[in-house]
N, C-alpha and C positions, 0 to 999 in steps of 0.2 A: 244444536245437538239433536240427536234422535235416539229414542229408546225402542229397540226391537223387542216387542212385547207380546205376551199371551196371558192376559189378565186372569183367566181361571186357574192357572197353575200357581202353586205355593211360592216358588222362587221369584217369579215376576211380582207377585203380591208384596213380598218383602221390600223390593225396591220401590214399588209404587207407593207404599205407605211412607217409606223414607222420604221420597220426593214430595209427597203431600205435606208431611210434617215441616219440611223446609220451604214449602210454598214456591217450588221451582216450576217454571213454565217450560215444558219440553214436548217436542213433537214425538208422536208414537207411530211406529210401523208395526202393524199386526203380523205376527208370524203364527200361522195356524199349526200348532204343535201336533194336534190330533191328525192333521192331514199330512204330516211329515215334511212340512216346509222348512223345518230346521235342518233337514238332511239333504237339501238340494245342493248342487255344486256351487251355485251362486252364493248361498248363505255360508256354506262350508269354507269358501274362499275368504270370507270375512271373519269367520269364527270356526276354527278347526275343531273346537270342542263340541260343536253341533248342539248347543243348548240355548235356552232363553232364561233371562233377558240378556241383551247385549246393548252396550252404549256406544254410539258413534259420536265422537267429540266434534267440535267446530273445526278442528284441524285435521279431521279425517282419520283419527286414531280409533280403532275398535277395541273395546274393553268388555270382556265377558267375566263371569264369576262375580258373585254378590260383593265380596270383599273389595275386589278391584273397582267395581262401579261405585260403591258407597264411599270408598276412600277418595276417589277422584271428585265426586260431588261434594264431599265434606271440605276438600281443599278449595274448590271453586266457590262454594257457598257456605262460608264458615258460620254465618248466623244460624242460631238454633242448633248448636252442636249436638250430634247424636252418637259420636264415637268417643266422647270424653272431653272434658274441659281442661285437663292438665295431664301431665305424664302418667301419674298414678291412675287417674280415672281411665285414661286410654288403655292402659294395660288391663285393668279390671273388666272394662267393657268388652275388650277383645276376648279375654279369657271366657267370660260367661256366654258371649255370643257364639264362640266356638263350641263350648260344651252343649249349648242348646241345639246347634246344628248336628254335631257328631252323635250325641246321645239321644236327641229327640227327632229332628228332621230326618236323619238317615235311618233311624229305627223305623219310623213310619214308612219311609220309602222301601225298606226291606220287605215289609208286609205288602204294601200296595203293588209294587212292581213284580213281586214273586208270586202273586195270587191272581192278578188281573188277566183276563183272557186276552185283552188287547196288547199285553206285553210279552206274549210267548216269543221267545228268542230275542227279546229286547228288555231284559231285566235290569239293565243299567243304562242311564242316559249317556249319550255320547256317540262317537263314530263307530264303535265296535259292538258286535252282537254277543250277548251272553244269555245262556239258558236260565230259566227260572229254577229256583231251589226251594223246596218245601221246608228244608232245615233252616234256611235263612229267614223264611217267613215266620217260622215258630220262634226263632231267636229274636226277631224284630218285635214280635208281640210282647215278649218278656221285657225287652229293653224299654218299650213305651211305658210300661207300668213303673219301672225304675226311674225313668225320666220324670214322671209326674211326682213321685215321692221325693226325689232329690231336689227338684225345684220348689216343691212345697216347703221343704226344710230351709232352703235359702231365703224364701220369702217370710219365714217366721220372724226374722229379725231385720228385714229390709222392706222398704216401701215398694221399691222396684227391683228388678233382677240384679242390677249391678250396684245397688246402693240406694241413695236418696233422690236419684234423678232418672228420668225416662231416657232410654237409649236404644241403640240398635239391638242390644241384647233382649230388650222387651219385645221388639218387633219380631225377631226370629222366634222367640218363645211363644208369642201369641199365634203366629202363623202355624207353628208346629202343633199347638193345641187344636187349632181348627182343622189342620190337615189330618190329625189323628181321627177325627170324626169320619173321614173317608173310609177308614178301615174299622168303623164301629167301636172306636176307643174314645172315651170321654174322661174328663178329670174326675177321679173318684170322689165320693162324698166325704171321705175322711181327709182330703187335701184342702182343708178350709182356707189356708193362707193362699194357696194357688188359685182357688176359686174366687176369693176376694179380689186378688190382683187382676184376674181375668175379667171380671165384671167391670173393673175400673178402666182398664186399658181398652176394652172393647167399645167403650163409649166415646173414645177420642174421635174428633171429626175426621182425622186422616184415616182412621180405621173404618169408620162408617162409610166413607166415600170410596173405599176399596174393599168391598165385602168378599 
């Protein structure tokens, strides 16, 4: 297997933490996102979505999108389950992981890509060009604050995001909290439960090895 990777970016980091938690050995192929290597014809032929990360299986199948990659790896390496241990847990993990992505990760991305000078005309990742929007940036900033409050409330009665076990929902939430710092947004002081959880999961070896 090969992982087409760009470690500094949030989405590759999500997969790299997942891989480290499972202790999977996998070859990396660096795709320099900042240099536009994800938009070359060669890469686009493998991944029409023009994003990173992307997994190439031993059978030559190309899988992009975090959910697709983690689902494949979970099936291939079921030890240390991170997508749930039974049907109910799988549903809850996917629910909270999706909420973290939609309400957190994409909210930060709205601010980051709609304000950064390097994203003029490229406000959305992918093969198509979109102009920046100050309105989307403002909305994203408001959404980030709501994300912090909502997840703080979830952690008021749960050790981890999806319950009593560490999962992919925690990985996405953690990376979102760190990504938010890129737009000068940090966990508010009054979010004590979220801050407690953040300190705990940030100390995990898989996280420390993928800063």
